C-alpha positions in Angstrom: -78.0 250.0 332.5 -78.6 249.6 328.8 -77.3 246.2 327.8 -75.6 245.2 324.6 -73.6 242.1 323.9 -70.1 242.7 325.1 -68.6 240.6 322.3 -70.9 241.8 319.5 -68.4 244.0 317.7 -65.7 241.4 317.7 -68.0 238.8 316.2 -69.5 240.9 313.5 -66.1 242.4 312.5 -64.3 239.1 312.4 -62.0 240.0 315.3 -63.2 237.0 317.3 -60.7 234.2 316.9 -62.0 230.7 316.5 -60.0 227.5 316.8 -59.3 227.1 313.1 -58.3 230.8 312.8 -55.0 229.9 314.3 -52.1 229.7 311.8 -50.7 226.2 311.1 -47.8 224.8 309.1 -49.7 221.8 307.9 -53.3 220.9 307.0 -55.1 217.6 307.5 -58.1 215.9 305.7 -59.9 212.8 306.8 -60.6 209.9 304.4 -64.1 208.4 305.1 -65.2 204.7 304.7 -67.5 204.1 301.8 -69.4 201.2 303.3 -72.0 201.1 306.1 -70.6 198.2 308.1 -67.8 195.6 307.8 -64.0 195.3 307.7 -61.2 197.1 306.0 -59.1 194.5 304.1 -56.5 196.9 302.7 -55.8 200.6 302.2 -53.8 201.9 299.3 -52.1 205.3 300.0 -49.4 205.2 297.3 -51.1 207.7 295.0 -51.9 210.0 297.9 -48.3 210.0 299.1 -47.1 211.0 295.7 -49.1 214.2 295.6 -46.6 217.2 295.9 -46.8 218.7 299.4 -48.0 215.6 301.2 -46.2 215.2 304.5 -47.9 212.2 306.1 -50.7 209.6 305.5 -51.9 207.9 308.7 -54.0 204.8 308.5 -53.6 203.6 312.1 -53.2 205.3 315.4 -52.1 203.6 318.6 -54.2 205.4 321.2 -56.5 204.3 323.9 -60.3 204.4 323.3 -61.7 207.6 324.7 -64.7 206.2 326.5 -68.3 207.3 326.1 -69.2 210.5 327.8 -72.4 209.1 329.3 -70.6 206.2 331.0 -67.7 208.1 332.6 -65.6 208.7 329.4 -64.8 211.8 327.4 -66.1 211.4 323.8 -69.5 211.5 322.2 -68.9 207.9 321.4 -66.6 205.1 322.8 -65.4 204.1 319.4 -62.1 205.6 318.2 -61.7 205.3 314.4 -58.4 204.1 312.9 -57.5 201.8 315.7 -58.6 198.5 314.1 -60.0 197.1 310.9 -63.7 197.3 311.8 -66.1 199.8 310.2 -69.1 200.6 312.3 -70.8 203.2 310.1 -70.5 204.8 306.7 -68.2 207.8 306.8 -66.0 206.5 309.7 -62.5 207.7 309.0 -60.0 205.2 307.7 -57.1 207.6 307.1 -55.7 211.0 307.8 -53.8 212.9 305.1 -51.5 215.8 306.1 -50.0 218.2 303.6 -48.5 221.7 303.4 -51.7 223.1 302.0 -55.4 222.3 302.4 -55.7 221.8 298.7 -52.9 219.2 298.5 -54.4 217.4 301.5 -57.8 217.3 299.9 -56.5 216.1 296.6 -54.4 213.4 298.2 -57.4 212.2 300.4 -59.4 211.7 297.3 -56.7 209.3 296.0 -56.7 207.0 299.0 -58.6 203.8 298.2 -59.6 200.8 300.2 -60.9 197.3 299.8 -63.7 196.1 302.2 -65.6 193.1 303.4 -69.2 194.4 303.6 -71.9 193.4 306.1 -75.6 194.1 306.0 -76.7 197.4 307.6 -79.7 198.4 309.7 -80.3 202.2 310.1 -84.0 202.6 310.9 -86.2 202.2 314.0 -87.4 198.9 312.6 -84.0 197.3 313.3 -84.3 194.2 315.5 -81.7 194.7 318.2 -83.5 196.4 321.1 -82.7 197.3 324.7 -85.4 198.5 327.1 -84.1 201.0 329.6 -84.5 199.8 333.2 -85.6 203.1 334.7 -89.2 204.0 333.7 -90.8 207.1 335.0 -94.0 205.9 336.7 -96.6 206.9 339.2 -100.0 205.4 339.9 -101.8 202.9 337.8 -102.3 204.5 334.3 -103.7 201.4 332.6 -106.6 201.2 335.2 -107.0 205.0 335.0 -107.2 204.9 331.2 -109.8 202.2 331.3 -111.9 204.3 333.7 -111.5 207.6 331.7 -114.5 209.2 330.1 -112.5 210.3 327.1 -109.2 208.9 325.7 -107.0 209.6 322.8 -104.1 207.6 321.3 -101.6 208.3 318.6 -98.2 207.2 317.2 -95.8 210.1 316.4 -92.7 210.0 314.3 -89.8 212.4 314.8 -86.8 212.1 312.4 -83.1 212.2 313.0 -81.9 215.8 312.7 -78.5 217.5 312.6 -77.5 220.7 314.4 -75.6 222.0 311.3 -73.7 224.8 313.3 -72.6 227.5 311.0 -69.0 227.2 312.4 -67.7 223.8 311.2 -65.9 221.4 313.4 -62.2 222.1 313.4 -59.0 222.0 315.5 -55.5 223.4 315.5 -53.1 221.2 317.4 -49.5 222.0 318.3 -46.8 220.6 320.5 -44.2 222.6 322.4 -41.8 219.9 323.7 -44.0 217.6 325.7 -46.7 220.1 326.1 -49.8 219.9 323.9 -52.0 222.9 323.0 -55.4 222.4 321.3 -57.4 225.2 319.9 -60.9 223.7 319.4 -64.4 225.1 319.1 -65.9 223.0 321.8 -68.5 223.2 324.6 -66.3 220.9 326.8 -62.7 221.9 326.9 -62.3 219.8 330.1 -63.4 216.6 328.3 -61.0 217.4 325.4 -58.1 217.8 327.8 -59.1 214.8 330.0 -59.8 212.6 327.0 -56.5 213.4 325.2 -54.6 212.8 328.4 -56.2 209.3 328.6 -55.8 208.5 325.0 -52.2 209.7 324.7 -51.0 208.7 328.1 -50.2 212.2 329.2 -50.6 214.0 332.5 -53.6 216.5 332.0 -51.4 219.3 333.3 -49.3 219.0 330.1 -52.4 219.7 327.9 -54.1 223.1 327.4 -57.3 223.4 325.5 -58.5 226.8 324.4 -62.0 227.5 323.2 -62.2 231.2 323.3 -65.2 231.3 321.0 -67.0 228.0 320.2 -69.4 229.2 317.6 -72.6 227.2 317.1 -72.5 224.2 319.4 -76.1 223.1 320.2 -74.9 220.0 322.0 -73.1 218.6 319.0 -69.7 219.9 320.3 -70.3 218.7 323.8 -67.4 216.2 324.0 -64.1 215.1 322.6 -64.4 214.5 318.9 -62.9 211.5 317.1 -60.5 213.4 314.9 -58.5 215.2 317.6 -56.3 212.3 318.9 -55.2 211.3 315.3 -54.5 215.0 314.7 -52.3 215.2 317.8 -50.4 212.0 316.7 -49.8 213.6 313.3 -48.6 216.9 314.8 -46.2 215.2 317.1 -44.8 213.1 314.4 -44.3 216.0 312.1 -43.1 218.4 314.7 -45.3 221.2 313.5 -48.9 222.6 314.1 -51.6 220.8 312.2 -55.0 222.1 311.4 -58.1 220.2 310.4 -61.6 221.4 309.5 -64.3 218.8 308.8 -66.5 219.4 305.7 -70.2 219.7 306.1 -70.7 216.2 304.8 -68.1 214.8 307.2 -69.8 216.5 310.1 -73.1 214.7 309.2 -71.3 211.3 309.2 -68.6 211.7 311.9 -70.3 213.7 314.6 -73.3 213.2 316.8 -76.9 213.9 315.7 -80.4 214.0 317.2 -81.6 210.3 317.0 -84.8 209.3 315.3 -87.7 208.5 317.7 -91.1 207.0 317.6 -93.7 207.9 320.3 -96.9 206.2 321.3 -99.0 208.5 323.5 -102.2 207.5 325.2 -104.1 210.1 327.3 -107.3 209.9 329.4 -109.5 212.6 331.0 -112.7 212.7 333.1 -115.8 214.4 331.9 -114.8 217.6 333.6 -111.7 217.9 331.6 -109.2 216.8 334.2 -106.3 214.5 333.0 -106.6 211.1 334.6 -103.8 209.1 333.0 -101.0 209.2 330.5 -98.8 206.5 328.9 -95.9 207.7 326.8 -93.8 204.9 325.1 -90.7 205.8 323.2 -88.4 204.0 320.8 -85.1 205.8 320.1 -82.2 204.8 317.9 -78.6 204.4 319.2 -75.4 203.0 317.8 -74.4 199.3 318.0 -71.5 200.0 320.5 -73.0 202.7 322.8 -76.4 203.0 324.5 -77.2 206.7 324.1 -79.7 207.0 327.0 -83.3 208.1 326.4 -84.9 210.7 328.7 -88.1 211.8 327.0 -90.8 210.7 329.4 -89.1 212.4 332.4 -90.3 215.6 330.8 -93.8 214.6 329.8 -94.6 213.2 333.2 -94.1 216.7 334.6 -95.8 218.9 332.0 -99.2 218.6 333.8 -100.7 217.3 337.0 -101.3 213.8 335.7 -102.0 211.4 338.7 -101.1 208.2 336.8 -98.2 208.0 334.3 -96.0 205.4 332.8 -93.0 206.2 330.4 -91.1 203.1 329.1 -88.3 203.8 326.7 -86.5 201.4 324.3 -83.2 201.8 322.5 -82.8 200.5 319.0 -79.3 199.6 317.8 -78.4 200.9 314.4 -75.3 201.1 312.1 -74.5 204.8 312.7 -72.1 206.8 314.8 -73.5 207.3 318.3 -76.2 209.9 318.3 -76.1 212.6 320.9 -77.4 215.9 322.2 -79.0 218.5 320.0 -80.7 221.5 321.5 -83.6 220.3 323.7 -82.4 216.8 322.8 -85.2 214.8 324.4 -87.6 217.5 325.3 -88.4 218.9 321.9 -89.4 215.6 320.3 -91.2 214.5 323.5 -93.2 217.8 323.7 -94.1 217.4 320.0 -95.8 214.1 320.6 -97.3 214.8 323.9 -98.6 218.4 323.2 -100.2 217.4 319.9 -102.0 214.6 321.8 -103.0 217.1 324.5 -104.5 219.3 321.8 -106.4 216.4 320.3 -107.8 215.5 323.8 -108.9 219.1 324.4 -110.7 219.0 321.0 -112.4 215.7 321.9 -113.6 217.3 325.2 -114.8 220.5 323.5 -112.4 222.6 325.5 -110.3 225.6 324.5 -106.6 224.4 324.2 -105.4 227.2 326.5 -108.1 226.8 329.0 -107.6 223.0 329.0 -103.9 223.4 329.7 -104.5 225.9 332.5 -107.0 223.5 334.1 -104.4 220.8 334.3 -101.5 222.9 335.6 -99.7 221.9 338.8 -97.3 223.3 341.3 -96.1 219.8 342.4 -93.8 217.5 340.6 -96.0 214.4 339.8 -93.1 212.0 340.0 -91.6 213.0 343.3 -94.4 214.8 345.1 -92.1 217.7 345.7 -93.0 221.3 344.9 -91.4 222.9 341.9 -88.9 225.6 343.0 -90.8 227.9 340.8 -93.4 227.3 338.1 -95.2 230.0 336.2 -96.8 228.1 333.4 -100.2 229.7 334.1 -98.6 233.2 333.8 -96.9 232.2 330.5 -100.2 230.9 329.1 -102.3 233.9 330.2 -99.8 236.6 329.1 -99.1 234.8 325.9 -102.8 234.5 325.1 -103.3 238.2 325.8 -100.3 239.3 323.7 -101.2 236.9 320.9 -104.9 237.8 320.8 -106.0 234.2 321.4 -109.5 235.5 321.9 -109.6 236.3 318.2 -108.9 232.6 317.3 -111.2 231.6 314.4 -113.8 229.2 315.8 -114.0 227.1 312.6 -111.4 224.5 311.7 -110.1 224.4 308.1 -110.2 228.1 307.1 -106.5 228.2 306.0 -105.6 230.3 309.0 -104.6 228.5 312.2 -103.8 229.4 315.8 -101.8 226.9 317.8 -100.4 226.7 321.3 -98.1 224.4 323.3 -96.1 224.5 326.5 -92.6 223.4 327.1 -90.3 222.6 330.0 -86.6 221.9 330.6 -84.8 220.4 333.6 -82.8 222.7 335.8 -79.3 221.2 336.1 -76.2 222.8 337.8 -72.6 221.9 337.4 -69.6 222.9 339.5 -67.8 226.1 338.5 -64.5 227.7 339.6 -64.2 231.5 339.4 -61.0 233.6 339.7 -61.8 237.3 340.2 -58.9 239.7 339.8 -59.1 243.4 340.6 -56.3 245.6 339.2 -54.8 248.9 340.2 -56.1 250.3 337.0 -59.7 249.7 338.2 -60.3 246.8 335.8 -61.7 243.5 336.9 -60.9 240.2 335.2 -63.1 237.1 335.7 -61.8 233.7 334.7 -64.4 231.0 335.1 -65.8 227.7 333.8 -67.9 228.3 330.7 -68.0 228.4 326.9 -69.3 231.1 324.6 -71.4 229.5 321.9 -73.6 232.4 321.1 -75.8 232.2 324.2 -74.3 235.3 325.7 -72.6 233.9 328.8 -69.8 236.5 328.5 -72.3 239.3 328.5 -74.2 237.8 331.5 -71.0 237.5 333.6 -69.8 241.0 332.6 -73.1 242.6 333.5 -73.2 240.8 336.8 -69.8 242.1 337.8 -70.4 245.6 336.5 -73.7 245.8 338.3 -72.4 244.4 341.5 -69.4 246.8 341.7 -71.0 249.7 339.8 -68.4 249.6 337.1 -68.6 250.4 333.4 -69.1 247.1 331.6 -66.1 247.7 329.4 -63.8 247.6 332.4 -64.7 243.9 332.9 -62.8 241.2 331.1 -64.2 237.7 331.0 -62.0 234.7 330.3 -63.8 231.4 329.6 -63.2 228.2 327.6 -59.5 228.0 328.6 -58.3 225.0 330.8 -55.4 227.2 332.0 -57.8 229.2 334.2 -60.6 226.8 335.2 -61.5 223.1 334.7 -64.0 224.1 331.9 -66.8 221.7 332.7 -69.2 220.9 329.9 -71.4 223.9 329.0 -74.8 222.6 327.8 -78.3 221.9 328.8 -78.9 225.5 329.8 -76.8 225.1 332.9 -73.9 227.3 331.8 -75.2 230.6 333.1 -76.9 229.1 336.1 -73.6 227.4 337.1 -71.1 230.2 336.3 -73.0 233.2 337.8 -73.3 231.9 341.3 -69.5 231.1 341.3 -68.8 234.6 340.1 -71.2 236.0 342.7 -69.3 234.2 345.4 -66.0 235.5 344.0 -67.3 239.1 344.2 -68.2 238.6 347.8 -64.8 237.2 348.5 -63.2 240.1 346.6 -65.0 242.7 348.7 -63.8 241.0 351.9 -60.2 240.9 350.6 -60.4 244.6 349.6 -62.0 245.5 352.9 -65.0 247.2 351.2 -68.7 247.1 352.1 -70.6 243.9 351.4 -72.9 245.8 348.9 -72.8 249.0 346.9 -70.4 250.7 344.6 -66.6 249.9 344.9 -63.8 252.2 343.7 -61.7 249.3 342.5 -58.6 251.3 341.8 -58.6 253.0 345.2 -59.3 249.8 347.0 -56.5 247.9 345.3 -54.1 250.8 345.9 -55.1 250.8 349.6 -54.1 247.1 349.8 -50.6 248.0 348.7 -50.6 245.4 345.9 -50.6 245.7 342.2 -53.7 243.5 342.0 -55.9 241.4 344.3 -57.2 237.9 343.2 -59.6 235.6 344.9 -60.9 232.1 344.0 -64.5 230.9 344.5 -66.3 227.7 343.9 -69.9 227.3 342.9 -71.8 224.1 343.6 -75.5 223.2 343.0 -77.9 222.7 346.0 -76.7 219.7 348.0 -73.9 219.0 345.5 -70.8 217.4 347.3 -67.3 218.9 346.9 -66.3 215.7 345.2 -68.2 216.9 342.1 -65.4 219.4 341.5 -62.9 216.5 341.3 -65.0 215.0 338.5 -65.1 218.3 336.7 -61.4 218.7 337.0 -61.0 215.2 335.5 -63.1 216.3 332.5 -66.2 214.2 333.2 -69.7 215.4 333.7 -70.6 216.4 337.3 -74.3 217.5 337.3 -76.9 217.8 339.9 -80.7 218.2 339.3 -83.4 218.6 338.4 -84.5 216.8 341.6 -83.0 218.4 344.6 -83.6 217.8 348.3 -87.1 219.3 348.9 -87.8 220.7 345.4 -87.6 220.1 341.7 -86.4 222.7 339.2 -87.6 223.2 335.6 -87.8 226.2 333.3 -91.0 226.6 331.4 -92.4 228.3 328.3 -95.6 228.8 326.3 -95.6 229.3 322.6 -98.4 230.7 320.4 -98.2 230.3 316.6 -100.2 231.6 313.7 -100.0 229.7 310.4 -101.3 230.5 307.0 -101.8 227.6 304.6 -102.0 228.7 301.0 -105.1 227.3 299.3 -103.5 226.0 296.1 -99.8 225.3 296.8 -100.6 224.3 300.4 -97.4 226.0 301.5 -97.3 226.8 305.2 -96.2 230.2 306.3 -95.7 231.4 309.9 -96.3 235.1 310.1 -96.4 235.4 313.9 -95.1 233.7 317.0 -95.5 234.8 320.7 -93.3 233.1 323.3 -93.4 233.7 327.0 -90.6 232.1 329.1 -90.2 231.4 332.8 -86.4 231.2 333.3 -86.1 232.8 336.7 -84.3 236.1 336.9 -83.3 237.3 333.4 -79.6 238.0 333.8 -79.0 239.5 330.4 -82.2 240.6 328.7 -80.7 241.3 325.3 -79.1 237.9 324.9 -82.1 236.2 326.6 -84.5 237.5 324.0 -82.0 236.4 321.3 -82.0 232.9 322.8 -85.7 232.6 322.6 -86.0 233.9 319.1 -83.3 231.5 318.0 -85.2 228.6 319.7 -88.4 229.6 317.8 -86.4 229.7 314.5 -85.2 226.2 315.3 -88.7 225.0 316.0 -90.0 226.3 312.7 -87.3 224.3 310.9 -88.0 221.2 312.9 -91.7 221.4 312.3 -91.6 222.2 308.6 -88.2 221.3 307.0 -85.5 219.4 308.8 -85.0 215.6 308.4 -81.9 213.5 308.0 -82.7 211.0 305.4 -80.9 207.6 305.7 -79.8 205.2 303.0 -81.4 201.9 304.1 -79.3 200.0 301.5 -75.8 201.2 302.1 -75.9 203.2 305.4 -75.1 206.8 305.9 -77.1 210.0 305.4 -78.1 211.2 302.0 -79.1 214.7 303.2 -75.7 215.9 304.3 -75.3 219.4 302.9 -77.2 222.6 303.5 -78.6 222.2 299.9 -80.5 219.1 300.8 -80.9 219.6 304.5 -82.9 222.9 304.5 -83.0 225.0 307.6 -85.1 228.1 308.4 -83.8 231.2 306.7 -84.8 234.9 307.1 -87.5 234.7 304.5 -89.3 232.0 306.5 -89.4 234.0 309.7 -92.2 236.5 310.6 -92.8 238.4 313.8 -91.4 236.8 317.0 -92.5 238.5 320.2 -90.8 237.5 323.3 -91.5 238.3 327.0 -90.3 236.9 330.3 -92.0 236.2 333.6 -88.7 237.4 335.2 -89.4 236.1 338.7 -86.2 234.9 340.4 -86.2 231.3 341.4 -85.9 231.3 345.2 -84.2 228.0 345.7 -81.9 227.0 342.8 -79.2 229.7 343.4 -78.8 233.1 345.0 -78.9 234.9 341.7 -82.3 233.4 341.0 -81.5 232.3 337.4 -82.8 229.2 335.6 -81.9 227.9 332.1 -83.3 229.4 329.0 -81.5 228.3 325.8 -83.1 224.9 325.6 -86.6 225.6 326.8 -87.0 228.3 324.2 -87.3 225.5 321.6 -89.5 223.1 323.6 -93.1 223.4 322.5 -92.6 225.3 319.3 -92.9 222.3 317.1 -96.3 221.1 318.5 -97.6 224.7 318.5 -96.9 224.8 314.7 -98.4 221.4 314.1 -101.5 222.3 316.3 -101.9 225.5 314.3 -101.7 223.5 311.0 -104.6 221.3 312.3 -106.6 224.4 313.1 -105.9 225.7 309.6 -106.6 222.5 307.7 -108.5 220.1 309.9 -105.7 217.5 309.5 -104.1 215.8 312.4 -100.5 215.2 311.4 -98.4 212.9 313.7 -95.0 213.3 312.1 -92.6 216.1 311.3 -91.6 217.8 309.3 -95.0 218.6 307.9 -94.6 219.1 304.1 -96.7 220.3 301.2 -97.3 216.6 300.3 -99.0 216.1 303.7 -101.5 218.9 303.0 -102.3 218.3 299.3 
């Protein structure tokens, strides 16, 4: 079956409806604080209220705090703006203006003024308030092993804060129908939006419906309840009309989560034969003053190779920002950058080829648990990638201006509960309603092709409903677990549908005839998918809107996805500009459920990696707080002119243990390893070891 994206036409023609495409009778704009930390002494709204068309100016909302997603709550941060006089970070909202038109609301918002009592700010990793995480991945005695190693390397690596800058801005349309609340929101977690609003507003969750038909770009930044939604619901109820709000790009930088800045100290040791003997990976990561956003970098690097002795302590640094959060491969990409650049340096010190050195230290066993990986094809990724890339033509000399680089990546295999409703109609059509959010990764296509392939139907006779709390709990879709969670639930649903229709357990099904034979207009079944060993109680957490994950360590095995990336760079001899004409990426993600969207995912991850390696950094204002690079003009991302050839292949070997479909995650691992592959290629081209990103022209002059 030739596959195309089932929603491609609707997206490129504008037929797909996003949350802010909904009509509204009123428009809202937030007013940001202009200090980095302190108290609001007074807010003057008189001039704003006098603007023609202004309906309401809110400076305080009486709602419950939403709770931090990582500690059993619903929001990306525990702080709810506009509930007291404290200012925790620059850009925190102090008022919400609602008007009949967006222009009137924006004009009025600019007229709101405030007096503050300012306090000193700390926004860098050199801040003094630190918390060491109690859980430290550890095995063996790495200090003793390092002391006994024949060759060692050590380096400190700096990774900046970054922003996901999704093309589709944050936005919501909120409306009340009596005591029922409907929220149209581009989110990755409709369940948390519903559960959080129920908690904040004192409503029964059954009276709230959240619809996220199409999320748009999410990348982890839209993985929870956002701070603007509760005030928007309060305003809509007070006015008795639907209210729409869309954050500006600058507001999204200051009011939504971001990838935190990190500092990595990596020490590696090897024996004279080239076998790794020890690794110590220490991490400092920024967080906010009021939430401890957990660090999980060294859980990855402990598992990249068969290192017998490892220690990975991680420290959180409190800063005066909003709570940072998840951004595609949130921990894994920065961790792989530091570790894989150090691995390359160690290979060089040993006189070993970088690919051969990595192959020599591959493992089939999880070093932290001693369990086997459910599947691990890193060797296949490296060998096939080297062949496709032409690694054997790598220039032997360093500093020629042309560089070849390689790195591997991995990402944990999590699974969340999923509920699927499968309906077969007398017209021969099948409708699947299931947990999941479409944010460009192609989950609709993967589900549609699974159903069409199982029942031998035309794919256009399958309708997929996702992102709607009216049909399923809508657990958070992130971390590459969306497809691996939804597809098994749908597969169970298809099995139950066959039983209810009285058809064979496998093979084509004449859906229309089978439904007619049942004597009903349609036949509907419900099925639940759980991860290996996951208790049914996890479904209760999902229905409540809180995360309910299992993995990557399961009973008897550990699951990760893997990838190998090969990069060619050209460094211009005079301007020192870096160009990347060619990338080859090989991914081990289990069975490839939707090849066309899978290849797109990997290419997107590579494009992200090029931006992270060469362009993207959120610059902070150390004097006054806030981010000074908060538009696409001064936060450059990779564009078409920066992208050369990207060749993608898959191992396409089903994982035998994670689920019956054999799929593992892909969207995140496609980024992991790209950044160090670029940096390693730059070293090969220039002879310079650079231990920070982005690498700029100034670094190479």
